[in-house]
C-alpha positions as CSV (number, residue, x, y, z in Angstrom):
1,M,-18.3,-13.0,-17.4
2,V,-16.8,-9.7,-18.6
3,I,-17.9,-8.2,-21.9
4,E,-15.6,-5.4,-23.1
5,R,-16.9,-2.5,-25.2
6,L,-13.9,-0.2,-25.9
7,F,-14.6,3.1,-27.7
8,D,-12.5,5.7,-29.5
9,S,-14.2,8.6,-27.8
10,R,-16.2,9.3,-24.7
11,A,-19.0,10.8,-26.8
12,E,-19.4,7.5,-28.7
13,M,-19.3,5.6,-25.5
14,I,-22.0,7.7,-23.8
15,A,-24.2,7.5,-26.9
16,A,-24.0,3.7,-27.0
17,L,-24.6,3.4,-23.2
18,Q,-27.6,5.7,-23.5
19,V,-29.1,3.3,-26.0
20,E,-28.5,0.4,-23.7
21,C,-30.0,2.2,-20.7
22,E,-33.1,3.3,-22.6
23,A,-33.7,-0.3,-23.9
24,A,-33.2,-1.8,-20.5
25,L,-35.6,0.6,-18.8
26,R,-38.3,0.3,-21.6
27,N,-38.1,-3.5,-21.4
28,A,-38.5,-3.6,-17.7
29,I,-41.5,-1.3,-17.8
30,E,-43.1,-3.4,-20.5
31,E,-42.4,-6.7,-18.6
32,R,-43.1,-5.6,-15.0
33,G,-44.9,-2.2,-15.2
34,E,-41.9,-0.4,-13.6
35,A,-38.1,-0.3,-13.8
36,T,-35.3,0.1,-11.2
37,F,-32.3,2.1,-12.4
38,M,-29.2,1.8,-10.1
39,V,-26.9,4.8,-10.5
40,S,-23.4,5.7,-9.2
41,G,-22.0,9.2,-8.6
42,G,-19.0,10.8,-10.1
43,S,-18.0,12.9,-13.1
44,T,-17.8,10.0,-15.6
45,P,-21.5,9.1,-15.7
46,E,-22.7,12.7,-15.6
47,P,-23.0,13.2,-19.3
48,L,-25.0,9.9,-19.5
49,Y,-27.5,11.1,-16.9
50,K,-27.9,14.5,-18.6
51,A,-28.5,12.8,-21.9
52,L,-31.0,10.4,-20.4
53,S,-32.9,13.3,-18.7
54,E,-33.9,14.5,-22.1
55,V,-35.3,11.1,-23.2
56,G,-39.0,10.6,-23.5
57,L,-39.5,7.6,-21.2
58,D,-42.4,6.8,-18.8
59,W,-40.2,8.2,-16.0
60,E,-42.9,8.1,-13.5
61,L,-42.6,4.3,-13.7
62,V,-38.8,4.4,-13.2
63,Y,-37.3,4.1,-9.7
64,V,-33.8,5.6,-9.6
65,A,-31.8,4.3,-6.7
66,L,-28.2,4.9,-5.5
67,V,-25.5,2.2,-5.7
68,D,-23.8,3.9,-2.7
69,E,-23.7,7.1,-0.7
70,R,-21.5,9.1,1.6
71,W,-23.2,9.5,5.0
72,V,-23.7,13.3,4.5
73,A,-26.6,15.6,4.2
74,F,-28.3,16.3,0.9
75,D,-26.8,19.9,0.8
76,H,-23.3,18.5,1.2
77,P,-21.2,19.2,-2.0
78,R,-20.3,15.4,-2.2
79,S,-23.8,14.0,-1.8
80,N,-24.5,11.4,-4.5
81,E,-28.2,11.9,-4.1
82,A,-27.9,15.7,-4.8
83,F,-25.7,15.0,-7.7
84,V,-28.2,12.6,-9.3
85,V,-31.0,15.2,-8.8
86,R,-28.8,17.8,-10.6
87,S,-27.8,15.6,-13.4
88,L,-30.6,13.1,-14.0
89,V,-33.8,14.1,-12.2
90,Q,-34.4,17.0,-14.5
91,N,-36.1,17.9,-17.8
92,K,-38.2,14.9,-19.0
93,A,-36.9,12.8,-16.2
94,A,-38.1,15.2,-13.5
95,S,-41.0,12.8,-12.7
96,T,-38.8,9.8,-11.9
97,N,-38.9,8.4,-8.4
98,L,-35.5,8.9,-6.6
99,I,-34.6,6.5,-3.7
100,G,-31.8,7.8,-1.6
101,M,-29.7,5.9,0.9
102,K,-28.9,8.6,3.5
103,N,-31.6,8.8,6.2
104,T,-31.9,10.5,9.6
105,A,-29.8,8.0,11.5
106,A,-26.5,9.3,13.0
107,T,-24.4,6.6,11.3
108,P,-24.7,4.1,8.4
109,E,-24.8,1.2,10.8
110,E,-27.8,2.8,12.6
111,G,-29.5,3.6,9.3
112,L,-28.9,0.3,7.7
113,A,-32.2,-1.3,8.7
114,D,-34.3,1.5,7.3
115,C,-32.2,1.6,4.1
116,E,-32.7,-2.1,3.6
117,V,-36.4,-1.8,4.0
118,A,-36.5,0.9,1.3
119,Y,-34.4,-1.1,-1.1
120,Q,-36.4,-4.3,-0.6
121,Q,-39.4,-2.5,-2.1
122,L,-37.6,-1.9,-5.4
123,S,-38.6,-4.0,-8.4
124,Q,-36.1,-6.8,-9.1
125,P,-34.2,-7.6,-11.1
126,Y,-32.9,-4.1,-11.5
127,A,-33.1,-3.1,-15.1
128,I,-29.6,-1.8,-15.3
129,T,-26.9,-0.8,-12.8
130,I,-24.1,1.7,-13.5
131,L,-20.9,1.2,-11.6
132,G,-17.6,3.0,-11.5
133,M,-14.2,2.1,-10.2
134,G,-11.5,4.1,-8.3
135,S,-7.8,4.1,-8.9
136,D,-7.6,1.9,-5.7
137,G,-9.7,-0.8,-7.3
138,H,-12.9,-0.1,-5.3
139,T,-16.4,-0.1,-6.8
140,A,-19.6,1.0,-5.1
141,S,-18.3,1.7,-1.6
142,W,-16.3,-1.5,-1.4
143,F,-13.0,0.1,-0.4
144,P,-9.8,-1.9,0.1
145,N,-9.6,-3.3,3.6
146,A,-12.6,-1.2,4.8
147,Q,-14.4,-1.9,8.0
148,G,-17.5,-3.8,6.9
149,L,-16.1,-4.9,3.6
150,D,-16.3,-8.6,4.4
151,K,-20.0,-8.3,5.3
152,A,-20.7,-6.2,2.2
153,L,-19.4,-9.0,0.1
154,T,-21.1,-11.9,1.9
155,T,-24.4,-10.6,3.4
156,D,-27.7,-11.8,2.0
157,Q,-29.0,-8.2,2.5
158,L,-29.1,-5.7,-0.4
159,C,-27.3,-2.9,1.5
160,A,-24.3,-2.7,3.8
161,A,-22.6,-0.1,6.0
162,V,-18.9,0.5,5.4
163,T,-16.3,2.7,7.0
164,A,-13.4,3.1,4.6
165,Q,-9.7,3.8,5.5
166,Q,-9.3,7.5,4.6
167,S,-7.3,8.1,1.5
168,A,-7.0,10.5,-1.4
169,V,-9.8,8.4,-3.1
170,T,-12.2,8.5,-0.2
171,G,-11.7,12.0,0.9
172,E,-12.9,12.8,4.4
173,E,-16.3,11.1,4.0
174,V,-15.3,7.6,5.1
175,E,-18.7,6.5,6.4
176,R,-20.7,5.0,3.6
177,M,-23.9,3.1,2.7
178,T,-23.5,0.8,-0.3
179,L,-25.2,-2.0,-2.2
180,S,-23.8,-5.3,-1.1
181,L,-22.4,-7.8,-3.6
182,N,-25.7,-9.6,-3.3
183,G,-27.5,-6.3,-4.0
184,V,-25.5,-5.5,-7.1
185,L,-26.1,-9.0,-8.4
186,Q,-29.9,-8.5,-8.4
187,S,-29.3,-6.6,-11.7
188,K,-30.3,-7.8,-15.1
189,T,-27.6,-5.7,-16.7
190,L,-24.3,-4.6,-15.0
191,V,-22.2,-1.9,-16.5
192,L,-18.8,-0.7,-15.4
193,L,-18.1,2.7,-16.9
194,L,-14.5,3.8,-17.0
195,T,-12.5,6.5,-18.8
196,G,-8.8,7.0,-19.3
197,E,-5.7,4.8,-19.6
198,E,-5.0,4.8,-15.9
199,K,-8.4,3.3,-15.0
200,L,-8.0,0.7,-17.8
201,Q,-4.6,-0.3,-16.3
202,V,-6.2,-0.6,-12.9
203,F,-8.9,-2.8,-14.4
204,R,-6.3,-5.0,-16.0
205,A,-4.5,-5.4,-12.7
206,A,-7.7,-6.4,-11.1
207,Q,-8.3,-9.0,-13.8
208,A,-4.8,-10.4,-13.3
209,G,-5.0,-11.0,-9.5
210,T,-7.3,-12.7,-7.1
211,Q,-7.0,-10.9,-3.7
212,V,-10.4,-9.3,-3.2
213,H,-9.5,-7.2,-0.1
214,D,-6.8,-5.4,-2.0
215,M,-9.0,-4.6,-5.0
216,P,-12.6,-5.3,-4.1
217,I,-13.8,-4.9,-7.7
218,R,-12.4,-8.5,-8.1
219,A,-15.5,-9.7,-6.2
220,L,-17.5,-8.7,-9.3
221,L,-15.0,-10.1,-11.7
222,Q,-14.9,-13.4,-10.0
223,Q,-18.7,-13.9,-9.7
224,Q,-20.5,-16.1,-12.2
225,Q,-24.1,-14.9,-11.8
226,V,-24.4,-11.8,-13.9
227,P,-22.2,-10.7,-16.9
228,L,-20.4,-7.4,-16.4
229,T,-20.1,-5.1,-19.4
230,L,-17.1,-2.8,-19.4
231,Y,-17.7,0.5,-21.2
232,W,-14.4,2.3,-21.7
233,A,-13.1,5.3,-23.7
234,P,-9.8,7.2,-23.5
């Protein structure tokens, strides 16, 4: 269920993925009158979002929603929602509808019900979902051996609350809201966007093993519902 698209340069990779995103969003709008675009944070997808922000789509019919979020305020420097506003909800895409995960609840567990209600309103299947992966084998906020990981991978809900074990990858913000495995699998197109030899080796290690709790991205690699397309460049 893994399709690999390996590129010689990041510029080529981003250009190809931009074409796929545009097509997915246009097709969803044509078929259902609106499109859901699931996005992840991080430096790797930033040039993709900036390029898409200049594209002439019916952005008012696109709902951009987060794959996961640190439980921090919008003005926090590591807020994914704020990052998406800076990188994507600009220029021609300024009229898009952004659905965040962080709400006024004190903790992700307390905010889960409201987040779930918001995400249940989104058009399914999601037109396209952009995922990343950390050097620890996590994707979304499915961190190795995290509190709440089992539920995130087994719940019928779209969203899950997770508390990661603090590491160099997580930073101090260990409380997270995330799409569950079930939530991710509501996507028509799933993309894993990676750069660099180190990440490719981590991905190969994930493919070679079976223990999901050690490398939670294996939950995606082992599922048989939705093909996962790897976009990689050095």
